[in-house]
VMD Tcl script that draws the C-alpha trace (Angstrom):
set ca {
  {-7.61 2.34 -9.89}
  {-9.78 2.30 -13.34}
  {-13.31 2.02 -13.29}
  {-15.03 -1.37 -13.80}
  {-14.84 -2.67 -17.63}
  {-18.86 -2.45 -17.24}
  {-18.62 1.74 -16.49}
  {-18.65 2.94 -20.21}
  {-18.52 1.56 -23.53}
  {-15.90 2.53 -25.75}
  {-16.40 5.93 -28.19}
  {-13.89 5.05 -30.88}
  {-14.99 8.66 -32.49}
  {-13.71 10.33 -29.33}
  {-11.09 8.12 -28.66}
  {-7.22 8.51 -29.51}
  {-6.62 5.98 -32.48}
  {-5.02 2.41 -30.85}
  {-2.89 2.98 -33.38}
  {-1.22 6.17 -32.77}
  {1.62 6.91 -30.77}
  {1.39 9.76 -27.96}
  {3.78 11.31 -25.91}
  {2.34 12.31 -22.66}
  {4.08 13.09 -19.12}
  {3.38 10.32 -16.38}
  {2.01 12.02 -13.01}
  {1.02 9.11 -11.30}
  {0.74 5.66 -10.52}
  {-1.56 3.24 -9.41}
  {-2.83 0.78 -7.09}
  {-1.40 -1.34 -9.37}
  {1.93 0.20 -10.15}
  {0.64 1.19 -13.51}
  {1.76 4.64 -14.34}
  {-1.24 7.23 -14.68}
  {-0.60 10.32 -17.70}
  {-2.89 12.59 -19.46}
  {-3.91 11.54 -23.18}
  {-4.85 14.72 -25.57}
  {-8.26 14.30 -24.82}
  {-8.22 14.43 -21.51}
  {-9.04 10.97 -20.29}
  {-6.24 9.40 -17.62}
  {-4.58 6.32 -19.10}
  {-2.67 3.67 -17.20}
  {0.52 2.58 -18.75}
  {2.73 -0.78 -16.99}
  {6.00 0.00 -16.53}
  {5.72 3.93 -16.71}
  {6.84 5.51 -13.44}
  {5.71 9.61 -12.05}
  {7.92 12.07 -13.76}
  {8.77 9.95 -16.89}
  {7.81 11.60 -20.29}
  {7.03 8.71 -22.30}
  {5.68 7.74 -25.95}
  {2.64 4.80 -25.67}
  {-0.17 3.16 -27.64}
  {-3.39 2.81 -26.66}
  {-4.37 -0.82 -26.16}
  {-7.43 -0.41 -24.26}
  {-10.10 2.08 -24.63}
  {-13.72 3.01 -22.31}
  {-15.41 6.40 -22.19}
  {-13.21 7.99 -18.86}
  {-10.14 5.94 -19.44}
  {-7.81 4.15 -20.90}
  {-4.78 1.58 -21.18}
  {-1.14 2.00 -22.84}
  {1.44 -0.24 -23.86}
  {5.02 1.60 -23.16}
  {6.32 2.06 -26.51}
  {9.86 4.26 -25.26}
  {10.82 5.93 -22.51}
  {12.00 9.56 -23.69}
  {12.75 11.56 -20.41}
  {13.41 8.60 -17.49}
  {13.43 8.90 -13.87}
  {16.25 8.62 -11.70}
  {14.72 5.40 -10.35}
  {14.43 3.84 -13.48}
  {16.54 0.80 -13.56}
  {17.61 -2.32 -16.02}
  {15.39 -5.11 -14.62}
  {18.07 -7.80 -13.94}
  {15.29 -10.86 -14.32}
  {15.25 -11.76 -17.95}
  {11.69 -12.75 -17.60}
  {11.00 -9.23 -16.53}
  {9.05 -6.75 -17.98}
  {9.11 -3.81 -19.92}
  {9.28 -5.77 -23.17}
  {9.32 -3.76 -26.55}
  {8.34 -7.11 -28.49}
  {7.85 -10.54 -28.10}
  {8.54 -12.65 -25.59}
  {5.75 -11.31 -23.45}
  {7.07 -10.64 -19.73}
  {6.22 -12.41 -17.05}
  {2.95 -10.96 -14.87}
  {4.89 -11.51 -10.96}
  {6.72 -8.39 -10.90}
  {5.33 -4.95 -11.60}
  {8.53 -2.93 -10.39}
  {11.90 -4.59 -11.19}
  {12.24 -1.33 -13.59}
  {12.57 0.39 -10.40}
  {15.28 1.01 -7.60}
  {15.20 -1.28 -5.13}
  {15.60 1.96 -2.57}
  {12.41 3.86 -4.27}
  {10.03 0.99 -4.56}
  {8.60 1.55 -0.86}
  {8.33 4.65 -1.25}
  {5.54 4.14 -4.42}
  {3.75 1.85 -1.84}
  {3.67 4.47 0.52}
  {2.31 7.16 -2.24}
  {-0.17 4.64 -3.04}
  {-0.92 3.86 0.47}
  {-1.50 7.73 1.21}
  {-3.19 8.16 -1.80}
  {-6.26 4.93 -1.12}
  {-6.74 6.62 2.74}
  {-7.10 10.25 1.07}
  {-9.21 8.96 -1.46}
  {-10.99 5.93 -0.55}
  {-11.04 6.58 3.46}
  {-11.74 9.77 3.41}
  {-8.22 10.82 6.14}
  {-7.00 14.14 4.95}
  {-2.94 13.64 5.88}
  {-3.10 9.95 6.70}
  {-0.65 9.47 9.70}
  {1.50 6.69 7.04}
  {4.99 6.65 8.44}
  {8.35 5.39 6.36}
  {7.95 2.44 4.83}
  {9.89 -1.02 6.40}
  {11.70 -2.82 3.95}
  {12.91 -6.32 2.99}
  {15.40 -8.51 1.29}
  {14.65 -7.04 -2.08}
  {15.86 -11.09 -3.59}
  {15.49 -15.21 -2.70}
  {12.79 -14.11 -0.12}
  {9.91 -16.40 -1.35}
  {9.73 -19.60 0.24}
  {5.89 -20.49 -1.28}
  {5.20 -19.47 -4.60}
  {2.12 -21.08 -7.12}
  {3.16 -22.18 -10.91}
  {0.24 -21.68 -13.51}
  {0.93 -24.89 -16.21}
  {0.80 -23.85 -20.07}
  {-0.75 -26.74 -22.04}
  {3.18 -28.24 -22.63}
  {2.86 -28.95 -18.50}
  {5.56 -26.33 -18.43}
  {5.67 -24.38 -14.92}
  {5.56 -20.53 -14.99}
  {3.54 -17.44 -14.29}
  {0.57 -15.51 -15.86}
  {1.88 -12.80 -18.45}
  {0.28 -9.32 -17.61}
  {-3.57 -9.11 -17.30}
  {-3.82 -12.62 -19.48}
  {-3.94 -15.85 -18.85}
  {-1.27 -16.91 -21.00}
  {1.09 -18.88 -19.31}
  {4.78 -17.89 -19.52}
  {7.22 -20.88 -18.66}
  {9.72 -20.20 -15.75}
  {12.56 -22.00 -15.17}
  {14.52 -19.62 -12.35}
  {12.81 -16.97 -10.25}
  {15.13 -15.09 -8.34}
  {12.37 -14.00 -5.68}
  {12.01 -17.36 -4.78}
  {14.94 -18.71 -1.89}
  {17.38 -21.29 -2.81}
  {15.41 -24.02 -1.18}
  {11.98 -22.98 -3.19}
  {13.96 -22.92 -6.07}
  {15.51 -26.55 -5.81}
  {11.63 -27.52 -5.32}
  {10.99 -26.00 -8.57}
  {13.95 -27.69 -10.24}
  {12.38 -30.84 -8.98}
  {9.29 -29.79 -9.98}
  {10.34 -30.39 -14.11}
  {8.10 -29.74 -16.71}
  {6.22 -32.20 -17.09}
  {2.65 -31.59 -15.58}
  {0.29 -31.52 -18.91}
  {-3.39 -30.91 -17.52}
  {-2.46 -29.74 -14.03}
  {-3.86 -26.29 -13.14}
  {-1.42 -25.40 -11.21}
  {1.56 -26.55 -8.97}
  {2.60 -24.74 -5.78}
  {6.47 -25.13 -4.48}
  {6.63 -24.26 -0.41}
  {9.99 -24.79 1.70}
  {9.49 -23.96 5.62}
  {12.37 -22.05 7.05}
  {12.50 -24.56 10.13}
  {11.97 -27.40 8.01}
  {9.46 -28.99 5.92}
  {8.99 -28.89 2.47}
  {6.88 -30.17 -0.48}
  {4.70 -29.65 -3.69}
  {0.70 -28.59 -3.56}
  {-0.63 -29.41 -6.66}
  {-4.35 -28.60 -8.01}
  {-5.31 -31.22 -10.54}
  {-7.79 -30.18 -13.84}
  {-10.31 -32.03 -15.90}
  {-7.62 -35.08 -16.66}
  {-6.10 -37.60 -14.44}
  {-2.79 -36.25 -12.63}
  {0.78 -37.15 -15.03}
  {3.47 -39.55 -13.48}
  {4.91 -37.82 -10.26}
  {8.23 -36.73 -10.99}
  {11.20 -39.23 -9.45}
  {12.44 -36.19 -6.42}
  {11.97 -37.20 -3.07}
  {9.67 -34.38 -2.51}
  {6.61 -34.65 -0.72}
  {3.83 -34.00 -2.60}
  {-0.20 -33.10 -1.73}
  {-3.25 -33.26 -4.18}
  {-5.77 -30.35 -3.27}
  {-9.25 -30.75 -5.03}
  {-12.79 -29.59 -3.63}
  {-11.82 -31.05 -0.81}
  {-8.82 -30.95 1.67}
  {-5.12 -31.72 0.58}
  {-4.28 -35.46 0.29}
  {-0.81 -36.32 0.40}
  {0.22 -38.60 -2.13}
  {3.74 -38.93 -1.01}
  {5.67 -37.96 2.20}
  {4.77 -35.56 4.62}
  {4.22 -31.61 2.71}
  {3.80 -30.00 6.36}
  {6.54 -27.48 6.47}
  {7.81 -25.85 10.06}
  {8.24 -22.28 10.23}
  {10.24 -20.03 13.03}
  {8.69 -16.79 13.53}
  {10.75 -14.70 15.97}
  {11.86 -17.90 17.53}
  {8.32 -19.11 17.92}
  {7.65 -22.41 16.01}
  {4.98 -22.52 13.81}
  {3.08 -25.17 11.88}
  {1.82 -24.76 8.60}
  {-0.18 -27.55 6.59}
  {-0.17 -27.93 2.71}
  {-2.82 -25.54 1.16}
  {-2.88 -23.34 4.80}
  {-2.32 -19.60 3.84}
  {1.39 -18.09 5.51}
  {3.20 -16.03 4.60}
  {5.12 -16.20 1.08}
  {8.43 -15.64 3.45}
  {10.42 -16.14 6.31}
  {11.50 -12.14 6.53}
  {7.96 -10.90 5.94}
  {7.04 -12.75 8.81}
  {9.61 -11.10 10.90}
  {8.57 -7.71 9.97}
  {5.21 -7.86 9.99}
  {5.68 -9.74 13.49}
  {7.92 -6.91 14.84}
  {5.35 -4.36 13.79}
  {2.22 -5.73 15.34}
  {4.50 -6.10 18.26}
  {5.10 -2.49 18.99}
  {1.46 -1.49 17.36}
  {-0.52 -3.68 20.55}
  {2.16 -2.00 23.33}
  {2.66 -3.69 26.80}
  {0.88 -6.56 26.43}
  {1.42 -8.58 29.33}
  {-1.35 -9.88 31.21}
  {-4.18 -8.14 28.72}
  {-6.47 -9.59 26.84}
  {-5.79 -9.70 23.01}
  {-8.57 -11.02 20.43}
  {-6.74 -12.23 17.17}
  {-8.87 -12.38 14.31}
  {-8.43 -13.79 11.59}
  {-5.40 -15.85 13.62}
  {-4.40 -18.21 10.57}
  {-1.72 -20.73 11.98}
  {-1.16 -18.39 14.39}
  {1.25 -16.06 13.96}
  {0.75 -13.12 15.57}
  {-1.27 -15.14 18.38}
  {1.96 -16.57 19.05}
  {3.84 -13.38 19.52}
  {1.15 -11.75 21.53}
  {1.07 -15.09 23.58}
  {5.21 -14.85 24.53}
  {4.69 -10.94 25.12}
  {2.48 -12.05 28.01}
  {-0.77 -11.82 26.73}
  {-3.96 -13.58 26.90}
  {-5.01 -14.66 23.54}
  {-7.99 -15.53 21.73}
  {-7.66 -16.60 18.39}
  {-10.69 -16.86 15.81}
  {-10.03 -18.58 12.67}
  {-12.68 -20.14 10.05}
  {-10.36 -22.25 8.28}
  {-10.33 -25.72 9.76}
  {-6.45 -26.80 8.27}
  {-5.41 -23.76 9.53}
  {-7.08 -24.02 13.13}
  {-5.47 -27.51 13.31}
  {-2.35 -26.14 12.69}
  {-2.61 -22.77 15.20}
  {-3.51 -25.77 18.20}
  {-0.82 -27.70 17.60}
  {1.78 -23.92 17.04}
  {-0.11 -22.80 20.26}
  {-0.17 -25.48 22.28}
  {1.26 -24.96 26.34}
  {0.98 -21.24 25.44}
  {-1.71 -18.60 26.75}
  {-3.46 -18.25 23.97}
  {-6.55 -20.04 22.90}
  {-8.08 -21.12 19.45}
  {-11.45 -20.93 18.21}
  {-13.25 -22.53 15.22}
  {-15.49 -20.13 13.89}
  {-16.33 -17.31 11.31}
  {-15.00 -14.01 12.43}
  {-18.65 -11.77 11.40}
  {-20.51 -14.46 12.71}
  {-18.73 -14.83 15.87}
  {-18.47 -11.24 16.25}
  {-22.42 -11.33 15.67}
  {-22.71 -13.71 18.61}
  {-20.01 -12.19 20.98}
  {-18.73 -8.90 20.61}
  {-21.54 -7.61 23.54}
  {-19.61 -10.10 25.75}
  {-16.41 -10.59 25.39}
  {-13.56 -7.94 26.64}
  {-10.42 -7.72 25.03}
  {-8.05 -4.58 25.48}
  {-6.40 -5.44 22.45}
  {-8.04 -6.48 18.78}
  {-5.47 -7.59 16.47}
  {-7.09 -8.32 12.48}
  {-5.87 -9.64 9.71}
  {-8.27 -10.08 7.20}
  {-8.15 -11.60 3.67}
  {-7.33 -9.25 1.00}
  {-10.91 -8.01 -0.06}
  {-10.93 -6.39 3.85}
  {-12.90 -7.20 7.21}
  {-16.03 -5.03 5.67}
  {-18.52 -3.16 7.41}
  {-20.14 -5.70 9.69}
  {-16.91 -6.59 11.11}
  {-15.73 -3.04 11.72}
  {-19.22 -1.86 12.73}
  {-18.64 -4.52 15.76}
  {-15.36 -4.06 16.62}
  {-16.04 -0.75 19.07}
  {-18.70 -3.22 20.68}
  {-15.69 -5.02 22.67}
  {-14.35 -2.09 24.28}
  {-10.93 -2.38 23.34}
  {-8.41 0.72 23.64}
  {-6.55 -0.48 20.40}
  {-7.00 -1.96 17.23}
  {-4.36 -2.92 15.13}
  {-4.92 -3.98 11.87}
  {-2.86 -5.90 9.15}
  {-3.90 -5.16 5.63}
  {-2.56 -6.71 2.46}
  {-4.87 -4.25 0.17}
  {-4.66 -0.30 0.58}
  {-8.09 -0.24 -1.05}
  {-9.96 -2.27 1.23}
  {-7.83 -0.45 4.30}
  {-8.62 2.73 3.46}
  {-12.60 1.08 3.19}
  {-12.42 -0.44 6.68}
  {-10.54 2.74 7.88}
  {-13.42 4.95 6.74}
  {-16.05 2.38 8.84}
  {-13.66 2.56 12.05}
  {-13.24 6.20 12.19}
  {-17.53 7.08 11.65}
  {-17.93 4.40 14.43}
  {-15.65 6.70 16.93}
  {-11.87 5.49 16.01}
  {-9.10 7.62 15.56}
  {-6.60 6.64 12.74}
  {-3.32 7.05 14.68}
  {-0.20 5.20 12.67}
  {0.06 3.09 9.40}
  {3.01 1.42 8.94}
  {3.89 0.05 5.18}
  {5.86 -3.12 5.49}
  {6.81 -4.05 1.91}
  {6.82 -7.79 1.99}
  {7.13 -8.18 -1.45}
  {9.91 -6.46 -3.21}
  {9.24 -5.88 -6.92}
  {5.83 -6.68 -7.18}
  {2.69 -4.51 -6.86}
  {2.04 -5.92 -3.49}
  {1.17 -2.94 -0.76}
  {0.77 -4.66 3.05}
  {0.42 -2.00 6.22}
  {-0.16 -2.48 10.01}
  {-2.78 0.45 10.65}
  {-3.24 1.25 14.91}
  {-6.57 2.43 15.03}
  {-7.56 3.92 19.13}
  {-10.79 3.72 20.78}
  {-12.38 6.04 23.40}
}
mol new
graphics top color blue
foreach p $ca { graphics top sphere $p radius 0.5 }
foreach p [lrange $ca 0 end-1] q [lrange $ca 1 end] { graphics top cylinder $p $q radius 0.2 }
display resetview
């Protein structure tokens, strides 16, 4: 990742001209799936849609004292993994119209994308986590198209739904997205393009039934709702409020039913959820009759599977809607749901609570030092960490290892093909 923009001011005298083209060789890939090259003055230049090993022509578009960002002008020598993006909205665009910012890797062979993400994961664990030769396995792929049952659309000034352009707040109107499931695409079609003044419109289609729209209003009054019979909820400062129908989604993962209310986080698609559950189950091992602590439990995705495997699960979650869903989903199982902030709960209970296995699925920023430093106090032999951000995983891995844990395996799971998102399941053992 480039340094923070405030790290250094621009130095035009020492910088390549933004108007000049530079022919460079791409040697790396960033966390955000931008190619990395060296400018003639030695600075790193980050180039969207460029691939390692390629020779490209670029124009510098953003410059700092220690790094720059460029726009791909031409691919002189292409990677064998380069393909033509099948979606008409995907970049790179040699000219207008601008690209949709949702996909960063449609120009890469589907089979090669998980290996690029594995490379990023390894580099982050080495550089930030200080883990030499980290035990990262071969990646677990998922279906490349029509996998997203949930998506949030931004709204442009005309009220049209779309996604934001790369590194921009501008909205590119999008009528069809090849990542959406047929049911999610049908919801997008039904939503239409008459949402002036609205901040965003989210579609969600449950794999086992239930679907709807979640609308985040802007400063103005809501426009007339579309005539389609979709359930619709609105969310502003408080919990979502149903305006029409019941927007609750119902999911089935590993044969287990889960309830997901409007506005509550869930994996973007069923196949991703299935892959993560299978990976976590394998990492947790034989849990029958054992106590498993599930931190940041959400609606109970992992708790349900581990309870089904015979574990006694304590699931800790602070989001009120997710807690309600988890209690409904886990009713009748061997899981207990605790409504609490994970950090505060650990600070109070880590010395008195014992667990055989700890599973945690923190938000993108990671669990943080306080949580990671508290985990050994639980006296668990194994920690299974589900991550959606390689840098956050690397930081937390460093804290855990410095606290006596051993990183034994990291499994990349490509839950979001064609995007820059990198998911992983890391296993740590403790003495």
